[in-house]
N, C-alpha and C positions, 0 to 999 in steps of 0.2 A: 157965869156965861159958859158956852157952847162954842170952845173952836170950831174953826173953818175946814176944812181939806185945802185948801188956799196957804189959809197962816200955817199950819203943815209943811205944806211943797218946802213956801219960801223955809222955814225953819231950818228943814232935812237939804239947803244946798248952803247951807253952813256948814255940814257936817264935811267931811271929806274924805275916804277912803289912806289910810296913810304910807299907803305903798304907788298908789296909782296916782297921789295927788290931784285929782278933779272930784266933785260933791259925786254924792249919792245920786241926785235927783240924774245930773246929767249923763251915770254909766248907768241909768237905767235900773238901779238897782231895787227900787223901791216901786213894789209889788202891789200894792193895798194896802188901803188908809181903809181905818174903821173908828167912827167917835162916834163916843156917848157924854153929851156934856165934855165934862174936860178930862174924860179919862182917853185916853190915846192906844189901839192898838195896830201897827203896821207888819207887815212882809217886808221883809228886803232878803234882796237873794244876792248871795253871797257869788265872785265867780270862779270861788273853788271850797269843796265841803272840806279843805284841808288848810281854811284863811291865817292865814297865821297874827290874823289886827283882828278879828273879828269880837277880843274884850274889848279895845279898844275902839270900836266901831261902835257895836255895844253902851259905853260909857259917855264917847259924845253925844247920840244922838241922846238920848234920856239927859245931860246937860242941855242942850240945847230947845226939847220940847221941854221943861219944864221952867227953859224962861218965859216961856210964851202962856208960860201958864195951864201946863197939864198934869193934873194931877198925878198920876195913874199911867209906867209906858210899858206897854207889854210886845214886845215881838216873836214876831214867829218867825224864821230862819229859813232858804231854801240854796239851794246852789246850783247854776248852769255855767259849764266851763264850755270857757268862748275858745273856739276854733283857730287853730293856723289856719290864714289866708291860702287857697288852691287846694288846701289838700285832701278835700273830701276828694278831689275828681280825680284822685290816684288812688288813695287809702279811703273807697266811700262810709263812713259810719263814724270814722275817726280821727278824732279835734286834733290830738296832738302828740307830736312824735318825740323825745327823747333820747337822744343820743348820750349810754354812758361810755364817758372813755379812755383810755393813761397812755403814758408815754413807754410804759413796760411795765411787763409783769409781777403780778406780786405784790402790786400795792392793792387787794382787795377791791376793786373792778367790779367782778361779782355780786360780790357780795351787796357792795353798793348797789347794783342792778337792786337784788332782790329785796332788799328793805325799802329802796325807792317805791316799787311797788307797788310790796305788803301793805304798807305806811302808809298810800295815799289809799290803797283798795279799802284799808279799814276805815281810814276818813268816810268814807261813803263814795269814792270817785269810781267809775268803770275801769277796769283798767287791764292791756295787756301787756305781755314781756314775752322779745324775741328777741333766743340768745341767736344773735349773731355769729359769735366767735368760732366760727366754725371748723377748726383746728383745735382747738380742746371747749368743745362743748361743758360747759358746766353747770348748768341753769335745772338740767333733769334729775338731781343729783339734787341740790340745794332746795330745788321744792318737792323732795319723797316723789319724782318721776322716772326713775331713773330704767321701771321697768316697764312703762307702758308705749305704745303708740298711736297715731294718732288715726280717725277714720278718716275714711272718703264719704263725702254724698252729693254726688252729681260732676260736677265739674271739678270743687272744692276736698283740700285739707280741711278736718273741724282742729282747732285749737284742743289740746288737754285741757281742765280746769285742775286749778290746788288750791289751796290758802287766802281764795277767790282770786284768783286772776285765770284770764285763758295764755296758754303758752305753749310756743313751738320755738323748736329746737331742732340742731343739726344730732344732736346726740340722740333722737329719738328715731331715727333712719337707721344708724351703723352702730355695728357694736361696738360698744363698752372700751376695750379694749384693741380696736383697728387704732391701725392710724390714717388722717385722711390728708393725703397727696397727692392733693390740688393747685394744678396751675390757677393765674389771674382769670380769668374766662370761664372755668369751673365753677368756683367761687361767688362769682358775680351772676349765675344761671342760677346754682342754688336759691341767692337773694332775692333777686326779681322773681321765681318763686313760691319764697312764701311772704312776700307783698302781693302777690295777684292772683295765685292760688290758693293762700288760704282765708276759711269767712270769718273775719276777726270778729263780722258783729257791730253791737254800739259801742264804742271803747272815746272813756273822758282823755286814757292820756296811756298810748304804748312804749314803754319802757326797750330800749334797744339794749340790749349788755354786749360791743363790743372790743373783737381780739385787741389786743393790744398794739403800741402801733401806730403809727401811719400809714400804712400800705392801703391796700385793695379797697375794703372791704369799709372803710368807711367814704373815699372817693365815691362808690359804687352806689350806697348809701345814698347823698351830698345831690349826687348826678340823679336818683329816681325819683327821689320826694321834697320836696319845701317840708326839710325837718325842723319843728319847735325851735330846739336847740342843742344843747354840749354839754354834757357834767364832766369838768377831767376830777378825775382822783387825782391826789398825789398823798403820799409821806410825804411826814418832814424833814425824812431824812436828805439831803443835798444833794447826792448821786438823784433818786426816783423826783427829785422836786424838779431838775432841770431836764429829764425826758419827758413830764409831765406840759411843761411848759411847751415844747417843743409841741409836742399836739395840740393844747390851745394854737398854734398860730398856725396848726393844718386846719383845727378849722375856720379859723379867720379866712386864711387862702377859700377855705373851698364854702366861702360864705354865710356857714353855718351858725347862726349866733351864740355867745356863751350866753348858758343862763348862773351856771360858777364854779368855784373850783369848794371841794371838800377835802379834810383831813384827812384819813383814814388812819388808824392806830396809829392817835395820836395823844394819847400817855395813856400809863398803864394804873388804876387803881388796886393794893392793894386790901383784896377781903379783908381782910384778919384786921389790918392795922388803918385804913380805910386813908391813908398816904397816898400821893399821886408820884406816879417817876417818869421819866418824859425819854421813854426807853430811844427813840427816834431824834430826838430834838424834838422842839413844841413849840409850835407860832408859825415857822416857813411859810407857808398855805396864805395866813391872811397878811401876811407884808406882800407874798409876792399876788398878791390877789389888786392890795392897794396898788401897788406899784404897777400895775400892766391896770386899773382900772376896770375891775371883771366882779364883781360879786364874791365874799365869803358864805359860802354855807354852811357850814358850822365845821366841829372835830366829830369825830369817832375816835371813841376809847377803844385799846385792845379788851378782849373780855374773850373770857374761856365761856361763857353762853353764845355768843356771836361767832368762836369755832365750831362749838357741839352739831348748833343748833342745822350750820350748812352741812355738816355729815351726817345728820339725821335725815336731812332734807324736811327739819318743823321751826319754818323760819317766823312763826308764828311766835315761839317763846320767845323771842328778842320781848315784844310787846307786852309779853301776860307771866313769864312766870322769873326774866332779869330783870336786874334793881334798880328801884327808879331815873337813881343821876341816869346811868346807862339809856332806859329808855325817853328820857330824858331829851338829852341828845340826839337821838336819833330821828324823836318826830322833829324835834328845833330843825332838824335839816329838813325834813321830809316836807313841813308850811311853809321857810322858805323856799323851799325848792319850788314849791306847789306857787307860791306870788313870783317866784319870776316870769314863771310861766302866764300869772297875771297879766304883770306889768307890762310882755310883750305883749298880750292880746289888744291893751288898750293903746298903745299903742298905732296898733290897727283907727280907724275910721269911728265913729261915736255913732254907736246907733241913736237911732229916734226916739224921743222919752215917751216913754205910756203915758200916757194921760188919761189920769183918775179922775172918777165920780163919784 
Protein backbone atom coordinates (compact mmCIF):
# COMPACT_ATOMS: atom_id res chain seq x y z
CA UNK A 1 0.00 0.00 0.00
CA UNK A 2 1.32 3.43 -0.98
CA UNK A 3 1.15 6.12 1.66
CA UNK A 4 -0.08 9.61 0.79
CA UNK A 5 1.26 13.02 1.77
CA UNK A 6 -1.93 13.76 3.69
CA UNK A 7 -1.53 10.57 5.74
CA UNK A 8 2.06 11.48 6.53
CA UNK A 9 1.27 15.06 7.53
CA UNK A 10 -1.60 13.87 9.71
CA UNK A 11 0.76 11.45 11.45
CA UNK A 12 3.39 14.15 11.93
CA UNK A 13 0.84 16.35 13.65
CA UNK A 14 1.19 13.81 16.45
CA UNK A 15 4.88 14.65 16.89
CA UNK A 16 5.63 17.60 19.13
CA UNK A 17 8.88 19.42 19.52
CA UNK A 18 9.62 18.48 23.17
CA UNK A 19 10.77 21.98 24.08
CA UNK A 20 8.42 24.11 22.01
CA UNK A 21 5.31 22.12 22.89
CA UNK A 22 3.78 22.32 19.40
CA UNK A 23 3.61 19.78 16.61
CA UNK A 24 6.12 19.80 13.76
CA UNK A 25 3.55 20.67 11.10
CA UNK A 26 2.12 23.74 12.84
CA UNK A 27 5.66 24.87 13.63
CA UNK A 28 6.37 24.76 9.87
CA UNK A 29 9.28 22.38 10.44
CA UNK A 30 8.23 19.88 7.74
CA UNK A 31 9.77 21.16 4.52
CA UNK A 32 9.55 18.19 2.18
CA UNK A 33 7.83 14.83 1.89
CA UNK A 34 8.78 12.17 -0.66
CA UNK A 35 6.88 8.88 -0.77
CA UNK A 36 7.78 5.73 -2.63
CA UNK A 37 5.27 3.05 -1.71
CA UNK A 38 5.69 2.55 2.02
CA UNK A 39 9.12 4.20 2.12
CA UNK A 40 9.13 7.80 3.34
CA UNK A 41 11.75 10.53 3.09
CA UNK A 42 11.06 13.82 4.85
CA UNK A 43 12.91 17.09 5.33
CA UNK A 44 12.76 18.57 8.82
CA UNK A 45 13.95 22.11 9.50
CA UNK A 46 15.02 22.58 13.11
CA UNK A 47 14.84 25.95 14.82
CA UNK A 48 18.55 25.79 15.66
CA UNK A 49 21.48 23.68 14.41
CA UNK A 50 22.27 23.09 18.10
CA UNK A 51 18.90 21.48 18.76
CA UNK A 52 19.06 19.59 22.07
CA UNK A 53 16.05 17.42 21.17
CA UNK A 54 17.04 16.22 17.70
CA UNK A 55 17.39 12.57 18.70
CA UNK A 56 14.02 12.59 20.49
CA UNK A 57 12.31 14.16 17.48
CA UNK A 58 13.81 11.48 15.23
CA UNK A 59 12.50 8.67 17.44
CA UNK A 60 9.03 10.21 17.63
CA UNK A 61 8.82 10.75 13.86
CA UNK A 62 9.85 7.16 13.14
CA UNK A 63 7.34 5.85 15.67
CA UNK A 64 4.38 7.79 14.24
CA UNK A 65 5.16 6.99 10.61
CA UNK A 66 5.61 3.30 11.28
CA UNK A 67 2.21 3.30 12.96
CA UNK A 68 0.64 4.15 9.58
CA UNK A 69 2.63 1.55 7.69
CA UNK A 70 5.96 3.12 6.74
CA UNK A 71 8.57 0.41 6.35
CA UNK A 72 11.51 2.83 6.20
CA UNK A 73 11.90 6.44 7.28
CA UNK A 74 14.74 8.71 6.15
CA UNK A 75 15.12 12.21 7.56
CA UNK A 76 17.07 15.04 5.96
CA UNK A 77 17.88 17.66 8.59
CA UNK A 78 18.33 21.37 8.10
CA UNK A 79 18.12 24.34 10.45
CA UNK A 80 16.77 27.85 10.24
CA UNK A 81 17.25 29.97 13.33
CA UNK A 82 14.24 32.18 13.90
CA UNK A 83 14.72 35.84 14.68
CA UNK A 84 13.83 38.04 17.60
CA UNK A 85 11.03 40.38 16.46
CA UNK A 86 12.09 43.90 15.45
CA UNK A 87 15.81 43.19 15.94
CA UNK A 88 16.56 43.34 12.20
CA UNK A 89 15.34 46.94 12.14
CA UNK A 90 18.16 47.82 14.52
CA UNK A 91 20.80 45.27 13.49
CA UNK A 92 20.11 44.16 9.90
CA UNK A 93 21.08 40.54 9.36
CA UNK A 94 21.32 39.66 13.08
CA UNK A 95 18.62 37.27 14.26
CA UNK A 96 19.28 37.01 18.00
CA UNK A 97 21.28 38.90 20.61
CA UNK A 98 22.28 37.03 23.77
CA UNK A 99 23.80 38.95 26.68
CA UNK A 100 26.13 37.04 29.00
CA UNK A 101 26.43 38.76 32.35
CA UNK A 102 27.23 38.29 36.01
CA UNK A 103 26.75 40.18 39.24
CA UNK A 104 30.47 40.25 40.02
CA UNK A 105 33.82 39.63 38.39
CA UNK A 106 35.84 36.44 38.62
CA UNK A 107 33.03 33.96 37.98
CA UNK A 108 34.13 33.13 34.43
CA UNK A 109 31.65 35.27 32.53
CA UNK A 110 33.95 35.84 29.54
CA UNK A 111 34.81 32.14 29.49
CA UNK A 112 31.13 31.26 29.28
CA UNK A 113 30.61 33.86 26.55
CA UNK A 114 33.42 32.32 24.48
CA UNK A 115 32.22 28.76 25.07
CA UNK A 116 28.69 29.82 24.08
CA UNK A 117 29.85 31.43 20.85
CA UNK A 118 32.31 28.74 19.79
CA UNK A 119 29.91 25.93 20.71
CA UNK A 120 27.07 27.41 18.64
CA UNK A 121 29.42 27.99 15.71
CA UNK A 122 30.69 24.41 15.84
CA UNK A 123 27.08 23.22 15.59
CA UNK A 124 26.74 25.12 12.31
CA UNK A 125 25.35 28.52 13.35
CA UNK A 126 26.62 31.90 12.17
CA UNK A 127 27.88 33.61 15.32
CA UNK A 128 29.29 36.98 16.32
CA UNK A 129 31.01 37.75 19.62
CA UNK A 130 30.90 41.33 20.90
CA UNK A 131 33.16 42.13 23.84
CA UNK A 132 31.23 44.88 25.62
CA UNK A 133 33.41 44.72 28.73
CA UNK A 134 34.86 48.12 27.88
CA UNK A 135 36.97 48.45 31.02
CA UNK A 136 38.44 44.95 30.98
CA UNK A 137 38.26 43.48 27.46
CA UNK A 138 39.60 39.93 27.56
CA UNK A 139 37.97 38.39 24.49
CA UNK A 140 40.84 39.25 22.07
CA UNK A 141 43.27 37.20 24.16
CA UNK A 142 40.82 34.35 24.66
CA UNK A 143 40.26 33.87 20.90
CA UNK A 144 43.86 34.54 19.84
CA UNK A 145 43.38 38.00 18.33
CA UNK A 146 45.14 40.27 20.82
CA UNK A 147 47.67 41.52 18.24
CA UNK A 148 45.10 42.24 15.52
CA UNK A 149 43.31 45.42 14.46
CA UNK A 150 40.00 45.70 12.57
CA UNK A 151 39.91 47.08 9.04
CA UNK A 152 37.56 49.71 7.70
CA UNK A 153 35.41 49.35 4.59
CA UNK A 154 33.53 52.46 3.63
CA UNK A 155 31.99 53.79 6.82
CA UNK A 156 31.96 50.41 8.58
CA UNK A 157 34.40 48.55 10.78
CA UNK A 158 34.95 44.94 9.77
CA UNK A 159 34.92 42.48 12.66
CA UNK A 160 37.90 40.19 12.97
CA UNK A 161 37.42 36.47 12.48
CA UNK A 162 38.68 33.55 14.55
CA UNK A 163 37.49 30.02 15.41
CA UNK A 164 34.45 30.47 13.18
CA UNK A 165 33.35 33.72 14.86
CA UNK A 166 33.10 37.38 13.93
CA UNK A 167 34.64 39.31 16.82
CA UNK A 168 34.71 42.94 17.92
CA UNK A 169 36.18 44.35 21.12
CA UNK A 170 37.41 47.52 22.73
CA UNK A 171 40.62 45.54 23.17
CA UNK A 172 41.32 46.02 19.45
CA UNK A 173 41.28 49.80 19.85
CA UNK A 174 43.56 50.43 22.83
CA UNK A 175 46.94 49.28 24.09
CA UNK A 176 46.51 46.09 26.17
CA UNK A 177 48.16 47.72 29.20
CA UNK A 178 46.31 51.03 28.96
CA UNK A 179 43.46 51.62 31.40
CA UNK A 180 40.17 52.82 29.94
CA UNK A 181 39.04 55.64 32.25
CA UNK A 182 35.69 56.70 30.86
CA UNK A 183 32.47 58.05 32.21
CA UNK A 184 29.11 56.60 31.24
CA UNK A 185 28.42 58.78 28.16
CA UNK A 186 31.69 57.68 26.52
CA UNK A 187 30.90 54.03 27.18
CA UNK A 188 27.45 54.60 25.71
CA UNK A 189 29.05 56.09 22.60
CA UNK A 190 31.45 53.24 21.92
CA UNK A 191 28.71 50.62 22.39
CA UNK A 192 26.50 52.46 19.91
CA UNK A 193 29.44 52.45 17.50
CA UNK A 194 29.87 48.70 17.89
CA UNK A 195 26.20 48.24 17.07
CA UNK A 196 25.81 50.82 14.31
CA UNK A 197 29.20 51.02 12.62
CA UNK A 198 30.34 47.38 12.52
CA UNK A 199 29.51 45.30 9.46
CA UNK A 200 28.32 42.16 11.25
CA UNK A 201 26.73 40.61 8.16
CA UNK A 202 24.36 37.67 8.61
CA UNK A 203 24.35 36.19 12.12
CA UNK A 204 22.11 33.62 13.77
CA UNK A 205 23.39 34.64 17.19
CA UNK A 206 25.34 37.60 18.54
CA UNK A 207 26.85 36.81 21.94
CA UNK A 208 27.62 39.91 24.01
CA UNK A 209 30.11 39.62 26.88
CA UNK A 210 29.03 42.24 29.40
CA UNK A 211 31.11 43.77 32.19
CA UNK A 212 30.28 42.52 35.68
CA UNK A 213 27.71 44.33 37.75
CA UNK A 214 24.59 46.34 36.99
CA UNK A 215 25.95 49.53 35.43
CA UNK A 216 25.84 51.56 32.23
CA UNK A 217 26.58 48.84 29.67
CA UNK A 218 23.59 46.53 30.17
CA UNK A 219 21.34 49.58 30.51
CA UNK A 220 22.62 51.02 27.22
CA UNK A 221 22.15 47.72 25.41
CA UNK A 222 18.65 47.17 26.77
CA UNK A 223 17.67 50.66 25.62
CA UNK A 224 19.35 50.31 22.22
CA UNK A 225 18.26 46.93 20.87
CA UNK A 226 15.56 44.33 21.52
CA UNK A 227 17.68 41.64 23.13
CA UNK A 228 16.63 38.01 22.81
CA UNK A 229 17.62 37.35 26.39
CA UNK A 230 20.34 37.12 29.00
CA UNK A 231 22.43 34.32 30.45
CA UNK A 232 23.40 34.84 34.08
CA UNK A 233 26.73 33.26 35.06
CA UNK A 234 27.32 32.34 38.67
CA UNK A 235 29.37 30.17 40.96
CA UNK A 236 27.80 27.95 43.62
CA UNK A 237 29.49 29.99 46.35
CA UNK A 238 26.87 31.89 48.36
CA UNK A 239 28.42 35.36 47.98
CA UNK A 240 28.81 35.03 44.21
CA UNK A 241 25.29 33.65 43.89
CA UNK A 242 23.84 36.61 45.77
CA UNK A 243 25.40 39.06 43.31
CA UNK A 244 24.23 36.99 40.35
CA UNK A 245 20.64 37.22 41.56
CA UNK A 246 21.01 41.01 41.60
CA UNK A 247 22.12 40.88 37.95
CA UNK A 248 19.16 38.68 37.10
CA UNK A 249 16.77 41.10 38.76
CA UNK A 250 18.35 43.94 36.78
CA UNK A 251 17.59 42.20 33.48
CA UNK A 252 14.04 41.61 34.60
CA UNK A 253 13.65 45.30 35.46
CA UNK A 254 14.95 46.16 31.98
CA UNK A 255 12.44 43.73 30.41
CA UNK A 256 15.21 41.48 29.08
CA UNK A 257 14.06 37.83 29.08
CA UNK A 258 16.13 35.45 31.20
CA UNK A 259 17.39 32.57 29.06
CA UNK A 260 18.77 30.88 32.13
CA UNK A 261 21.41 30.52 34.81
CA UNK A 262 24.61 28.55 34.29
CA UNK A 263 26.77 27.40 37.21
CA UNK A 264 30.45 27.84 36.37
CA UNK A 265 33.27 26.21 38.33
CA UNK A 266 30.64 23.85 39.64
CA UNK A 267 32.99 21.02 40.62
CA UNK A 268 36.47 19.67 40.01
CA UNK A 269 37.12 16.16 38.76
CA UNK A 270 40.59 14.91 39.56
CA UNK A 271 42.19 13.63 36.33
CA UNK A 272 44.20 10.93 38.12
CA UNK A 273 41.46 9.40 40.29
CA UNK A 274 38.23 10.59 38.70
CA UNK A 275 36.96 11.74 42.11
CA UNK A 276 34.80 14.85 42.09
CA UNK A 277 35.37 17.71 44.55
CA UNK A 278 32.85 20.49 45.20
CA UNK A 279 35.35 23.28 45.71
CA UNK A 280 32.78 26.07 46.04
CA UNK A 281 29.76 24.00 46.92
CA UNK A 282 27.57 22.61 44.17
CA UNK A 283 23.98 22.79 43.02
CA UNK A 284 23.09 26.14 44.56
CA UNK A 285 22.52 27.73 41.14
CA UNK A 286 19.96 25.10 40.18
CA UNK A 287 18.14 25.57 43.45
CA UNK A 288 18.01 29.32 42.87
CA UNK A 289 16.88 28.86 39.26
CA UNK A 290 14.06 26.64 40.46
CA UNK A 291 13.12 29.14 43.16
CA UNK A 292 13.12 32.04 40.72
CA UNK A 293 11.30 30.12 37.99
CA UNK A 294 14.00 30.51 35.35
CA UNK A 295 15.75 27.80 33.28
CA UNK A 296 18.88 26.13 34.60
CA UNK A 297 21.31 25.72 31.70
CA UNK A 298 23.89 23.44 33.27
CA UNK A 299 27.09 22.97 35.26
CA UNK A 300 30.54 23.76 33.86
CA UNK A 301 33.36 22.09 35.82
CA UNK A 302 36.68 23.53 36.91
CA UNK A 303 39.06 22.18 34.30
CA UNK A 304 42.69 23.02 33.63
CA UNK A 305 42.07 22.80 29.87
CA UNK A 306 39.47 25.58 30.04
CA UNK A 307 41.98 27.85 31.75
CA UNK A 308 44.90 27.02 29.45
CA UNK A 309 42.83 27.36 26.27
CA UNK A 310 41.69 30.80 27.38
CA UNK A 311 45.25 31.92 28.10
CA UNK A 312 46.50 30.52 24.78
CA UNK A 313 43.62 31.85 22.69
CA UNK A 314 42.65 28.36 21.49
CA UNK A 315 39.03 27.81 22.61
CA UNK A 316 38.54 25.03 20.06
CA UNK A 317 40.72 22.87 22.33
CA UNK A 318 37.80 22.58 24.77
CA UNK A 319 35.79 20.84 22.07
CA UNK A 320 38.61 18.78 20.58
CA UNK A 321 41.28 17.97 23.15
CA UNK A 322 39.74 17.97 26.61
CA UNK A 323 38.14 14.99 28.33
CA UNK A 324 34.77 13.67 27.16
CA UNK A 325 32.93 14.62 30.37
CA UNK A 326 33.94 18.28 30.10
CA UNK A 327 33.05 18.41 26.40
CA UNK A 328 29.67 16.91 27.16
CA UNK A 329 29.02 19.40 30.00
CA UNK A 330 29.88 22.35 27.75
CA UNK A 331 27.85 21.12 24.78
CA UNK A 332 24.86 20.29 26.99
CA UNK A 333 24.95 23.90 28.16
CA UNK A 334 25.28 25.24 24.59
CA UNK A 335 22.36 23.16 23.32
CA UNK A 336 20.13 24.12 26.25
CA UNK A 337 20.93 27.76 25.54
CA UNK A 338 20.02 27.32 21.88
CA UNK A 339 16.84 25.56 22.95
CA UNK A 340 15.82 28.47 25.17
CA UNK A 341 16.31 30.91 22.28
CA UNK A 342 14.05 28.69 20.14
CA UNK A 343 11.44 28.63 22.90
CA UNK A 344 11.43 32.44 23.00
CA UNK A 345 10.94 32.50 19.21
CA UNK A 346 8.08 29.98 19.47
CA UNK A 347 6.22 32.38 21.76
CA UNK A 348 5.83 34.68 18.76
CA UNK A 349 2.94 34.28 16.27
CA UNK A 350 3.09 30.89 14.55
CA UNK A 351 4.31 31.05 10.91
CA UNK A 352 2.02 29.97 8.11
CA UNK A 353 2.11 26.27 7.37
CA UNK A 354 3.79 25.11 4.18
CA UNK A 355 1.42 23.31 1.82
CA UNK A 356 3.26 20.19 0.67
CA UNK A 357 2.14 18.70 -2.63
